[in-house]
N, C-alpha and C positions, 0 to 999 in steps of 0.2 A: 767721501763722507754725502755725496750730491745722491751716489749708488744708493747706502743705505737707508738714507732719508724717504729713496722713491721708494725702494722697497716695503719701509713699515707705511707708508700713506696708502698704496696696495694691498697692504693685508687691513689695514681698515676700511679702506673704501669697499671691501670683500669681504666683512668679519665672517659672515655665514659659511660662506667659502672655505675661507680658512679654518673656522673652529671645525668643521665636519673634517676639514684633512687632517687637521692634530689628532682628533679621533682617530680617525682610520690609520692613522700611522701611528701613535700612540700604541692600540690594540694591535696591534699588525708586531711590532715590536715585542709587543708582551710573548703576543701565541709566536712568535720565535724562538724567543728568549726560551721558554719553555719548553716548546720541542730540542731543544742544543741541550735544555739541563737533562731531559731523558733518555737521552742520544748518551749521554757521559753515562748517568745512572747503569745505563744497559752495559756500553763497555767494563765499566768496572767489578757489575757483575759478572759479566760474560769472563774476566781475567780471572777472576778466581774459583773460577768453576772450572776452567784449561788445567787450573793445578788439581782438583780431582781426578780430573781425566791423564795426566799424564803419572799421577802412582803406579807401578807394577803391582802384577798380582803374577800370581802362582801359575805354573802352566796349568796344573789343575783344578784352580780356579778357575768358577766363570763372574760374566759381565752384571751387575745386579739389574736384576727386573722391576720395574715399576709399571703397573697396571694407573694411566688415567681417567677416572669418571668426568667426563667434562661439560660444562650445561651450557651449552650452545646462547638460550636465549635467557642467562643470567644479564646482570646489568645491561638493560634495555636490549640482548641482541649483539652486544661489544663482545662479550665474553670470550669469543674464539678468536676473533683478534688480537684482543688483551693477552690471551696465553701462545698464542703462536708467535707473538712480537716479546712477549719478555719472560715469558718461563718455560718454553719449551729451549730456546737455543740451550738455556743454562742446562739441561737435564741431559742433552744432547752432548755438549764438549764434556761434562764431568763422565761419560761414559758409560750413564746408566743406560742399558735397552729401555726403549720406552714403550705399552701400547697407550693406543688415547682409544676410550670407549665413547664418544660422544652421545647425548639422548637425544629424543626426538619428542617427545612428552611427558606430563606431570604423571611421574609414579614408575616410568620406567626403570630407574633407577633401582628400586627395591628389586624391582624379576632379575637387573643382571647383576647383583652381587649376587644371590642368589644361586644362581649359576657361573661363578668366575671360580678361576682357578687359582691354585695359591702363587702368591708374587711374592716378592722381597720386602714390595713398599706399597702401598697403595694410597691416591693422591687424588683426593675430591679438590676440582678446579670448578668451584660455581659459588654459590652464597648457603645460604641459613637454607632451605627447601632442599637443597641439593645434597647436605651434609646428613641433616637430619632425613632423609630417602638410603641414603646411603648405610648409614648406623642400623639400620630397620633394618633394611636386607640384611644385613650383613649376622644380627641378632636371629636370624630366625631360620639361620642354616643349622641342618642338623650336626652339622661338624664346627659349631660357634666359638666353643670350647679351644680347640686348633685354629682357627680362621683367626679367633682373636687376640693371638701371639705376633700379628702382621701389624708395624706400627703405619701410620697415618699419618699424612701431611697434609695439610690443610691451605691451599691457594684462597686466598681470600676476588672474587670474581663478583661477587654479587652486591646487590643493593644496600643487602642486612648482610652482616659477618659478625653475630652476636661470640662468637667465641673466639675471634681472632686478636683481640685483645688480652687474651690468657694466654695465647702461645705466640704473639710478635709485636715488636716496638711498632704502633703505627702515630704513622704523618700525613699532612696533609695532599703527599704526592701519591696517586694511585699504583705507577709506574714502581716508584722506592715500594709500598708493600708485597707489592707481586713481587719483585726480584729477593727479598730480603726473604719474603718467606720460601721462598726454594732455595735456597742456599738455604738456613733452616734446616731444611730437607737433606741436601747431602752434607750434610756437619754430622747428624746422626745420633744427636740428643735428643732423648724422649724424657713423658711425663705421662703416668697413669690418671685417668681422666674414670670421674664415677660418670652413671648413665639409669639416667630412670628408668624403667620398664613402667606402660602403662595400659592397663589390661581394661577393657571393656567388657559385657556383658555378654556378646555373641562374637566380637570380633578380633581379628586376630591383636596381639601386641602392636604398640608402636615402643619406640626408644626413644629421650630427649637427652642432649647432654648438654640444656642451659636450667628447663623447667616448664610446668603448665601452669599459664597465667588463664584467671579469668573472673569477670567483674566489668564493674561500669569504664576504667578506665583502661579497659580493652576493649571496649565495645567503641567506644570514642576513637582512641587511636586507629582505629580501622575504618575510620570515617575522616580523617584530618585532612587526606587529600584529595577531597572532595571540595574543598573550601580553597584551593589553591591561588585564588582569584584576588584572596586579600594578604597575600604576601605573609611578612612575619606576623602579621594579628590571626593567623587560621588557627593554630592551636588552642589562642583562648576563644578565639568564636568557634569552635567545634567545642570544647568542654561547656561555654558557656549555653549553647541551641542546646543540648543533652537536657540542662537544669529545667530547658522552659516544656519539654515532653514530656517531663516525667521529674518527680522531685521529693522525696531522697531518692537516690538509685539502690537500695541497696538490698544485698544479698543476702538469702537464708542459706545457711549449709550445715548439713553433719559429717565433721569429720571422725573419723578413729582412727587411730594408729598405735604403732608398737614405741616402746624404746627404745634410742640408738643400742645398738652394740659396741662394745669395745672394740677397739683397730688392736687386731696384732702385730705385733713388731714385724719389720721391713723383711725378708729375708733375703740375703748376702749373695749377690750376682755370681762369686765365688764358686764354685764349688770344693766341700771341706776336704784336707787330706786323709787320703785312706790310711785307716790304721797297717803298724807291720803286722808279717805275717805271725811273728811269736806272740805276741798281743791280739792278734783275730782267735788262733788256737786258744789260747788261755780261755778266754769270754766262750769258745764254742763249748772245753770242755766242763767250766764251769757249768753254762746253764743245763749241760748233760748232768751233771751230781748232783746240782739244786736246784733244778730247775725255778723261774721266777712264778709267785704267787699270782693268778689273775684273777684279778677283780672285778665282780659280778657288777656289767654294767649299769650306768645312772641309769633311774628312770628321770625321763624331761620331762621336764612341768610345764603342764600346756599354757601356752602366749596369753597374755593378759593384753588385750585392746583397750586403750582407754576412749572415751569417746565426749568430745567438742560438739557443744552448739552454737553455731560462731551468726553473728548476722555485719554483717559485714562489706565494706564497698567494692574490697577487691581480695580476691586469691590469689596467691602465688607462691605455688611446691617447688622447691630450687633444687640445683647439686652445688657442693661447695669449689664447682669447678672456674671461679672468676678468678680465683688465687689458688691454682693447683698446685704451689709448690709449697704450702703451707701444713705445719706440723699439725695434724689434731690427733685427739684422745679416743673419740667416736666414729665411725662411720656411721652416717646420717644426711640427710633430706631434712631442707628448713620448710617449715611451711608457714610463711606469714599472712595475717590478714589484717587490710587494712581498717580504722573504727569505721565504727559505723555514722557518727554526730558530728561531722564535720559540715562546716558550712557553704556557703556556696564557693564564697570568695576564698577560703580554703582549698576547695575543691580543684578551681581553677590554678591556683598557687601548687598545689599537687600534682595534678594535669602537668603541668609545664615541664615538671621536672621529668615525671616519670615518661616523658617523649623524648627524650634527652637516652636516660638513662632507667626501663623498668625493674631495676633491680634495686633503687632508691625506696626507702620506706620510712613513714614518718615515726617520731618517736613513741606514738600511742598506740599504734600497732603490738597484733599478738601474734606472739613468737612463738612458734613447735621445734621440737628437733627430733626427728622419728627413724626408724629404719624402714617401714613403711607404714601407709596408711589409705583409707580408702574414704572417699567424697559419697556422700550419698544428697544430692538435690530434692525439692521439693518435686511433685508429680504437677505436670504441665512447666516445668521451666523450660523454658526458650534460653537458645544463645550458642554460640560457640566457643568454644577453648583454645588458648595458643599455646600450643606445642613447640618448642623450636620456633616460634615467628609463622609456625605454619598452623592455616585453620583444621579445625577436628568440632564436628558436631556435640554440643556439652553433651554428657549424660552420667549416670553412676560409673565410678570408676578406681580400680585397685591397682596405686601405686608401688613396685617395690622400688629397694636400693640395689644395684649392683655395683659394688665399689670397688673402684680401680681394673675398670673391666677391660676398657683400649686403653693402647701407649701411644699418644700423639706425639709428633714432633714439636720439640718449640726448640726458642732461639736462644743461646747461650743470655745475649743482654736483656731479653724479658726476665730469664729466668732471674738475674741475679737482682732485678730490678721491683722484680717482687718482691724477695727475698730483703732485701732493704726497706721496704715498703712496714714489713713486721717488724720492724728493732724499733 
């Protein structure tokens, strides 16, 4: 008992050192526990991948080939280490022949995709910027109609991974997100995604999977990181300070658009059974003696463009890829325009919500559904667009929808969750 009392007296007399030691030990224990949990996640994922690698293949079959476009600069330069520790072992254990191509500078992924050879699957390991470059390079190819059938996997390694919530179950653990995304590629379940083709007056088209964002909220979101020293108040401060420089922050834009197109029925993946020989002979004889009447070609009516003059705080043209498994009647893009009559308080409140999710809109926002649109900005308008979170100079553009253009790997759990949300 005397020893216990002596220990407590020592701790009390040296309370500063004792407090520091407790903090260090607590943090050390938390760090070690996190490392141990990450090791268990890697081990579990590798055991699942090994089962894929043990599957037998026929003598005439070959190993599946995967081309990985890896951006080492993503996630503050940690992407290469994250991929090598968490994703690469899973792919190798599954018996996939992996070719890793690392980018050295911004924009290189576009050039690499324009020269890439045919592969069984394409894997993008990076963030929004890397994915947007890969998709743009892929759809600029002259043989894009053929190569677009290659399934694409997305491993979220960037600081921003906007498409990941549509394809994977997300958690607070980076290792779990990476391993689950890699396993979903091995399982092979895919979903079609729409693509937006954005073309300026002179430059080559740019392609987006999420959408185009332009306006006051976008401009403030690009400056929030400058106020890091304000901690949790930085988002409120950035929006409030923007109102001091200029108010109201209204943008004028002319939007011309076409009505959405009816979505054709999905084709069955199974080939229809071929009719019998006798039935085919009968059809040939029938067409020979009584040929079918050829109808004159229908005269297509000119497309009718509708025009809207909008005064808005922000314009967002987006796809339906937030929930790619949702059954829709039309093939369309959505055009949202936030109202221009928000008060300063409402502006800050909405800005906070948009900082967490830019695809959240107010009830008073204007909503248009279209198959194509043109944005005409007033002369002298400066600023930038966000196209899948990448900055581009604001200019008049034409945006076309490419419905179900690319196929991406999706986890079965996330598919079921998205279907359950629709019920």
